[in-house]
C-alpha positions in Angstrom: 15.1 -1.8 3.9 15.2 1.6 3.8 14.7 1.8 7.4 17.2 -0.7 8.2 19.7 1.5 6.1 18.9 4.5 8.2 19.8 2.2 11.5 23.0 1.2 10.0 23.6 4.6 8.9 23.0 5.7 12.2 23.6 3.0 14.8 23.5 5.3 17.8 19.6 4.2 18.5 20.9 0.6 18.4 23.9 0.9 20.4 21.8 2.7 23.2 19.5 -0.1 23.1 22.1 -2.5 23.4 23.5 -0.7 26.7 19.7 -0.6 28.0 19.3 -4.4 27.6 22.9 -4.8 28.9 21.8 -3.1 32.1 18.6 -4.9 32.7 19.7 -8.4 31.6 23.3 -8.9 32.4 26.7 -8.3 30.0 26.6 -11.7 28.7 23.0 -10.6 27.3 24.4 -10.3 23.4 25.7 -13.3 21.2 29.7 -13.6 21.3 31.0 -11.7 18.4 32.8 -14.6 17.6 29.9 -17.0 17.1 30.3 -19.0 13.9 26.5 -20.1 13.4 23.0 -18.5 14.7 19.3 -19.1 14.0 17.9 -15.5 13.1 13.9 -15.0 14.1 12.5 -13.1 11.2 10.2 -9.9 11.6 6.5 -11.3 10.7 5.8 -10.1 7.0 2.1 -8.6 8.2 4.0 -6.4 10.6 6.5 -4.7 8.1 3.3 -4.0 6.0 1.6 -1.8 8.8 2.1 1.8 8.8 3.4 2.0 12.1 6.7 -0.1 11.2 9.5 1.7 12.1 13.0 1.6 13.2 12.0 0.5 16.6 10.7 -2.7 15.4 13.9 -3.2 13.9 15.9 -2.4 17.0 13.9 -5.0 18.7 14.6 -7.4 16.2 18.2 -7.3 16.4 17.9 -7.4 20.3 15.4 -10.5 20.2 18.0 -11.9 18.2 20.9 -10.7 20.5 22.8 -9.4 17.7 26.3 -7.8 18.5 26.8 -4.0 18.0 29.7 -4.7 16.0 27.9 -6.5 13.6 25.3 -3.9 13.0 28.4 -1.4 13.1 29.9 -3.4 10.4 26.9 -2.6 7.7 28.1 1.2 8.1 29.4 1.6 5.0 26.1 0.1 3.3 23.7 2.5 5.3 26.1 5.5 3.6 25.9 4.3 -0.1 22.4 3.4 0.5 21.4 6.9 1.4 24.0 8.4 -1.1 22.5 6.7 -3.9 19.0 7.5 -3.2 19.6 11.0 -2.6 20.8 10.9 -6.1 17.5 9.8 -7.1 15.8 12.4 -5.6 12.6 10.5 -4.7 9.9 11.0 -2.7 11.7 10.4 0.3 14.3 12.8 -0.3 13.5 14.6 3.2 14.0 11.3 4.6 17.3 10.5 3.1 18.3 14.2 3.8 17.5 14.0 7.8 19.5 10.6 8.1 22.4 12.4 5.9 22.4 15.1 8.3 22.1 13.5 11.6 25.2 10.9 10.2 27.3 13.9 9.3 27.0 15.1 12.9 28.1 11.7 14.3 31.8 12.4 16.4 33.5 9.8 13.8 33.0 7.4 11.3 32.5 3.9 12.1 34.6 1.8 10.8 33.9 -2.2 9.3 34.6 -4.9 11.9 38.1 -6.4 11.4 37.2 -10.2 11.7 35.2 -9.3 8.5 38.4 -8.6 6.9 37.0 -9.1 3.6 35.4 -5.5 3.4 36.8 -3.2 0.7 35.4 0.2 -0.3 34.0 -0.2 -3.9 35.7 0.8 -7.0 34.1 3.2 -9.5 33.6 0.4 -11.7 31.9 -1.6 -9.0 29.8 1.7 -8.4 28.5 1.7 -11.9 27.7 -2.0 -11.8 25.9 -1.6 -8.5 23.6 1.6 -10.3 23.3 -0.3 -13.5 21.9 -3.4 -11.5 19.4 -1.1 -9.4 18.1 0.8 -12.6 17.4 -2.7 -14.0 15.9 -4.1 -11.1 13.2 -1.0 -10.6 12.5 -1.5 -14.5 
């Protein structure tokens, strides 16, 4: 989950991989953005437990499932919120979170949610409080 949050907070790696894949396989390689039903192939559980598991594996899984860039960039607010909450915890991955946050801050512009998924809204302060409460409860 941590590596996925890194990817959606700074999706340039996926955007570049998609551009390369389109160049190799043609422009219609990805699913149409408006598709309503898909079947996803999950990453093998034993692979995710490997010490070598990284963002490349997540990118390859997304590419194998032909996920459009718009779908991934729609998760940008999730990735940012994940980073900010983990930075506040100051745990063992603090340096990694900070490196991703620093990279994110150097992006040319903030990504926007994909308009057809029009139910996105920025969480209210009470929503964020509830989320923190639920996360603390889960950790316990």
